[in-house]
N, C-alpha and C positions, 0 to 999 in steps of 0.2 A: 742464225743464232740472234743477230740483232732484233728480227721480227718476234723471236721468242721473248727476249728482254723486254721489249716494248709491251708485249702481251702481259708479261708477269706484272709490270708496272701498273698498266691498266685494271688488271685484277686487284691489285692491292689497293688502288686509288677507289675503285667501286666497293671493295670491303671497308675501307675508312668512311666512305660516305654513307654507307649503310649503316655503320656502327653509330656514325655522327646523328643519323635520323632515327634510328630504332633503340639505340642504347640506352637513353634516357628512360623509355617505356620498360625495358627489360629490368632496368635498375629500380625503377618505382615499384613495379610489380613485386620483385623480390623483397623490398624494402616495407611494403605493405602488409607482407605476410606475417602475421604475429604468431610467436611461440608462447601459446598459453601453458603455464605451468601445470604439472600433474603430479598425482601422489598414488602409491599403492596402499590401499587401506583393507583391514579386515571388514570394516562396517559393510552391510549388505547395500545401505544408502547412505549417503552423506551430502552435505552442502556447507558451501563457504560463501558468505555475502558480506559486501562492504556495507556498513550500517548507514553512511551516509550519501553514497551514490546509488545505493539499491542494485549495484551491479554483482551478479554472482559469478565469483572468481573460479570456483571448482564446483563441479557436481558430479556425483556418482547415482546413478537411478534416482535422481532428485525427485521425480514426479511419482515415483512408485509408492502405492499406499502400503504403509507399515502401522505396526501398533506402537504408540508412543510410551507407553507406561506412565511414569509418575511426571515425566517433563511435561506432561498435561497440566500440572499444577503452575506453570508460569501463565497459561491463560487462565486459569481460575484467579490467580491474584489479579490479573489485569482488570478482569470483570469486577471483582471485588473493590480494587481501589477506584474504579470509575462510578460504583453505585454505593458506596458505604464510607463513612467517617472512621478513622483510625481508633477513635476513642468510644465508638458504638459498642454497647454490650451485647454478647453472644451467648446463648444459653444453648448447652449441650443436650440434646433429647435423646432417648433411649435408642432410637433409630440412627442417629448420628454417629453414636459411639459403637454400636453392635452390628449395623448393617455393612461390615466391612469382612475381607477374606481374613480366616483365622491365620493369626501370625504375620499379618501384613504390617508395614510400618506403622508407628503410633507414637503419641508422646505422652500416654499414660493419663490422658485426660478422662473423665467419667462422666457418667450421666448426671446432669443437674449441675455440674461445674459451669461457672460464667466467668468469661475471659473477654477481654477488649478484642475488636479487630484485630489491632496491631500484634497482639499476643499470638491470635491465631495465624496470623500470616506468618510471623516467626516460626510456629510449629509447622506450618505448610511448606516453607521454601528452605528451612535449615533441616528439619528433622523428617520431613515428608509425610506428616502425620495425616493419615486418611480421614481420622475423626474429625480433624480441623477442616480439612476440605468438605466434609458434609455437612458440618455445623454453618460453616460460612455460606454454603449454598443455600441452606434453609434460611439463614438470616437474611439474605439478599433477596432470594425469589421464593420464599416459602417451600420449596421443595428441591430435591436434586434433578428432577426431571424439567421443572421450569428453568432452573439455572443452566443446565446443560442446553436448552433452547437459546439462552442468553449469549453461552459461549460460542454457538454455532453464528448467531447474528454477528458477534464481534469478529470472528474468524473471517467471515464474509465481508465485512467492512474493511479487514485489512487486506484483502485480496486473495485471501486463501480459496483455491479450487478443488483441493483434494482431501479436504478435511471434514470429519464429521465426528463429534463429541456426544457422549451419551452419558458420562458422569463427570464429577469434578475432580476424582482422584487420579484417573489413569488405570485403575484395576480393570482387569481385561473384560472384554466384551467384543462380539463380532463387529458390532456397528460401531465400535469406539477407534477410529484410524485418522492418520494424517500422512503427510510427505516430509521429506527433509527441507523441500524449498518452502512449503507453508509454515513450518517450524522456525525457519529463519526469518520469515516475515513476522511472527510472532515475537522473536528474539528482538527484532528491530524495534517494534513497539516497546518492550521491555526497556530497551536502551534509552528511551525518550523519557520514560516515568522515574523521575528523581527518588520517589518515595520507595519504588521496587529496589532500585539501586543501594537506598540507603539500608535496607532490611538485610539485603545480601553483604553488605560490609562487615556486618555482625558473624562473628565466628562461632560466637556462643551466646545463649540467652536464656534467662531464668524464668520460667513459668511460676507464678506465685498463687497461693490460694485454692489450689486444685485438693479434691477429697482425698485422693489416694497419697498426695505429697502436700500437706498443709504447710510445711517449711519450705516448700518450692523445689521444683526439678530443673536442671540446667540440661538444655539440648545443645547440639553442637552441628555445625556445618558438615555436611556429607560430601560434598563436592571437593575432591582431594586435590585438586589443582588451585585452590584457595587456600589450603593449608601449608603453612612453611615448615612444618615438620614432617610433611609428606615426600616420597620420591617423585610424586607427580607434580609437584607445586611449580606453577609458572607465574611469574611476577607480572605478567601481561594479563593474567585473567582478572576480571572485576566482578563477574557474577555468573551464575549458572545453575542448573538444576539436574540432578541424577534421575535415571529411572530404571527399573528392571521387574520384568515378570518372565515366566517360563515361555510364554508365547511371543513376548517382545524381544527377549534378550536384553542386552545392556544399551539403554539410550542415553544420549547426553547432549544438552543444549547449553553452550558457553559463549559468553561475551568476553571480549578480551579489548585491551587498548594499548597501542605503542605510539608515542607521541600524541598526534593529533588524529591519527586513524584509529577506526574503531571497526573491528570484524566481529561476525556472529558464525560460530561453527555448529553444526548438528550432525550428529552420528546415529543411525538407527540400525537395530539388528547387528550390535556388535557382541563381542566376547570380553570378558574380564581377563587381563586389565588393558586391552587393546582399545578400548574405548577413549581412555586417556592419552595414549600414544598416538592413536589416529586424529585425536583433537589437536595435540601439539604439531604433528605433520601438518595439519592444515593452516594453523597459524603462522608456522615456519615459511609455509609457501606464500601465504599472504601478505604477510610483513616484509618477507625477504626477496621474493621473486615479483610483485607487484606494486604499483604505486598509485596515487591519486594526482593526476595533472590538472591544472586550471585549463578550462575549454579554450581551445586556440581561437584567436580571434577571426571573426568571420563565420564561423560554423553556425552560430546561432544568428540567422538572418531574421531580423524582426519582421522586415517587410514580407518576407517570403512567408513567414508563419501567418502574419497577418491576412494574406491571400488565401491561404489554405484555410484557415478558420471561415473566411468570408465564402469561400467556395463550398465549404461543408455545412453552411448556414448555422454556424456557431455564433458569429457576430454578424452585424450588417455593415453597409458601406460607411456608416457613421462612425465607425471604429478606427481611431487612427493608431499607428504603429506606437506612438508612445503611451497608448493606454494600457499596452500589455508589458508585464514585467514578470520576472522571476526573482523570489527573495533570495538574497545571500548569493555566496559565490557559487558558480557552476564547477564541479569537478567530475572528471571522468577517471575510472579505475583501468588500469592496463598493464600489460606487463612492464617491468622495469626497462626504461629508456626507449620504449616503443613510441613510433611517431603517431600522429593523429591524422596522418594523410588518408584521405578515402571515407573519412567518418561521413555518416548520414544521420538525419533525424526523422522521427516520425510522429504522429500525434495519436495520440488515444483519448477517448471520450468516454468511456466508461469509468465514471470517477468513483473511487471508494468513500465511504462515508466519512472517513477521518479527512478527507481532502480539506483544504482551506475553504472559508466560506466564499470567497471571490475567484475561486479556481474554475476555468472554463475547459482547460484540457491538460493532459500530461504529455510533455516532450520527452521522446525517449532517444539517446544517442547510441547509434549502433555502428560497430566496427567489425567487419568480416563475420556478420551474423550474430555477433556477440553484443548483449546488451550491456553498456559500459557506463551508463549514466541515466538518471530519469528524475525530472523536476516538474513541478505543477506550474503551468502558465496561469497568472492572474489577471484580472481585469476589474477596473472599478465598474461597481453596478450603475445602470443607467436606465433610460425610459425609452419603450416603444409601444405604440398602439396601432394595431392593424384593423381595419374595418373592410370587409369584403363580404360578397354575396356567397353563402355557403350553397352546395349542391343540395337537391332535395327541398328547395325553397327554404331553408334553415339559414338564416342570417346570423354571423358569428363575430362577435367583438373579442379579440384577443387581447388580453390585458397583461401587463408585465409590472410586477412590484419593482420599484427602483429606488435607489439611494444615489444621491450627487451630493458630494462634499458631506455637510453636517445635515442636510435636511433629508427627512424620510417621506416619501410619497404613499399615502396609505388610502387615498380617496379613489384609486382606479376601479373601475367595475367591470366585470366580465358578463355581458348579457347574452343570453341565449333567448331568441324570439321564436316562438312554436314550440319550444321546452318549456317554457314557463317557469325557468329556474334562473337565479342570479347568484353569482359568487363574488364575495367582497375582497378587495385587495388584502385584507388582513388574513382571510381564509388562504389565499395564495401564499402570503408570507408565513403563516403556521405551516403550510406545507412545505415550504423551503427549509424550514427548521427540523422537520420531520425526517425528509431524505434529501441529500445533497446530489443524489445521483441523478445525473442528465437524463438517462434513459427512462428512469421510473417517473421524473417530473414530466417528461415529454408524454409518456402515456396517459398520466392523469389528466393533463391538459386536454389532450385530444378527447378522451372520455368524457370529461365535462363539457366539451363544446359539441359532444356526439357528431364527431368527425373522424373518418378513417386516416391513416397517416397519408394515403395518397390523396384524399381529398384536400388536406391541408397543404401538402407540397404544391398543389395545383393553385390553391390561394396565394401562396408565396409568389408563385411563378408568374401569375396574373399580375401581381401588385408589382413585380420588377419590370413586366413587359409594358405595363402603363407608364411607370416612371421613364422607361427608356423612351417612349414615344412623347414624352414631355407633359403629360397631363399632370396638372397640379394636384395635390392631396385635397386642398378645401374644395375644388371643382368636383372632385370624385365623390366626396363625402355627401354634397349637396345633391349630385344625381342620385345616390343611394339611399338618401334620406337619413344619414346618419348624423348624429351630433358633431359640431364642430370641436376640435381639440387643440388647444394652444400649447405650444411647447416653449420651454425656457431653453436652457441647454441641451442640446440634443446628442447625448452620448449614448448610443444604442449598445445594449448588451444581449447577447445571444442567449443569457444564461436562463431566462424565463420565457423566451420568445419563440419566433418560428425557427430561429437558429437550434433551439435545442432539440426541434423535431427532426433533425439530422442525427443519425445514430453514430455508431462506431465506423470510422473512416479508414482505418488502418489495422493491419494486423498487428497482434500483439509481438513484441519483441522475444 
């Protein structure tokens, strides 16, 4: 009996010891498992996005291609606001007025009418007027077809990957499609445009001077969640656009705000009136069951980020930790009360065209495979000139346009010996203005230098190896017969240099 009691005590002690050693691990694993909220929707496809963190809080078939119908007009408005003034005069052609589906939404604007861009945008967004969409497209681009190209360019710039527009109105076409996730990105851009929001604040608007209605015709907002006399009214909703065609079903893009939080809801392929109840359910989910938390201290490791950028040749060894920064407060979107334990970050280098001028990467915060926040990492531009022997007896001088403090260096020259071509620093600067995408700039630079990516990487590798062996840059230039370059403050920036030759390093979140 005594031996049995001793055995039980030993077993109990061993159990306690194991619990002491492994218990915290079990607790941590359990605590780190997030419970993301869900919703039962009628819509075929839906997405809920936090406008400030970029986190997708809920998705149902979010990447499935769907027909958008008239929520297309949100993108139409964004392109018009980018390329036209509100007081510009828009003339309505015969084609703009009559090249629409019979019985489709209109504001009774006739051929020969002349309205301002502001008038047309109110007709477009409040009344969903298809003739206004056509006239605005002709005013901005000369034709609906060319305007659709501009829409697709803007969609790509916003990061949309499953969208193709073929007209400015959203009337049915087989090659006019989008996804719920892409429309959320478009809604995010709309949330940033004060002029768009100002138009959406108007619940009614009077168009004056039209031939059919010389005394004026008043149009009204059609998004019922914005109308106080509607059973679907939601005080959180600040803007949005309705859509419907037989093929698309009901579509709805809605922007809402509660306190400082701003959310975007998209439903596609829905039924009346469930597009409104589905949207309300998404906002209840987002505002009620998720929250934005300040990023916990220590997760953004500036030194580790710098080392990653250096490894991927986005910056060079002259880059300091303090050169890198993120504008504003970093927030992450999580289920209410969730811990940030176990959160990681990854870098993306495929920059959208709307990225800040000084952005060198996007940092994405990921928790349990969920993207919970995304921000641009910015760095002050600087200078680096590389002179190396290129393969096939081609000597390449790689020049980078640089800015340091208040001065702009525009005298750098890219020399191509054997090719007989020279590109000025101004040309490089103009190229930067045309495209901020790193990968596009990298390909263009290598094409100008007549170097393959592999050859360029070899040049960079040789330079690093020579520096490692302690060879001075002036001695190396003298041996290669390259002109001497004197440097002031050496703050190197991978944005236009060998660093940009490194493409995407991490998978998208």
